[in-house]
Residue, then its C-alpha position, 0 to 999 in steps of 0.5 A: m573134657s569139661a568139668l561137668r562131664k568129668e563129674v558125671l563120669q566120676h559119679f557113674k564110676s562111683l555108682h558102679r563101685v558102690s554096687q559092686s561092694v554092696f552086692e559082692g558075691d552076687a553076680k546076678t544082682i551086680a549084673a542087673c544093677r550094672a545094666k540099670i545104671n547104664e540104662e539110666y545114664k544112657s537115657k539121660k545122655h541128651v540132657k545139656n542144661e547145666d542145672s538139669v545135669r546138676e540135679l541128676l548128679k544130686f540124685s545120683e549121690e542120693i542113690e549111692t548113699e541109699l545103696r551104701e547105707n541102707v541095702i543089706q543082703a540076706k541069704e536063706k541058710s535054712p527054712g526061716n533062718y537068714e544070714l545077713r551081709i551087713t557092710e561097713g557103711t550100713t546104717k545101724l539103728i538101735n533095736y529095742p526088744f519087743q514087749e508084749d505087755a507095753q501100754l500105749p499112752i492115751f491122749k485126751s482129745g483137745r478142745r478146739c480154739k474159738k475163732 
């Protein structure tokens, strides 16, 4: 087995593992994600150029990162109330409270440069 083929299979398996951990407990979404991963890999099966395969592997890594860091699940507990399932790898940003009386700065229009 070539090293590149082995790398492709590792990415394929890794995407499946990440989708299972991100969507844990949601069998319908896991099945849809699994089908999409399989479909995309099968559609690219004919690609033989090593540079093209490397680009596809990079894209696969980006998707895996996106799934791991930016996807959260929300389940409606009651009308208007949601419970979020945030995983360990989810990127957490600093949230600032909303201030209704906040003033946006007003910038003076600049002068154009002479040619």
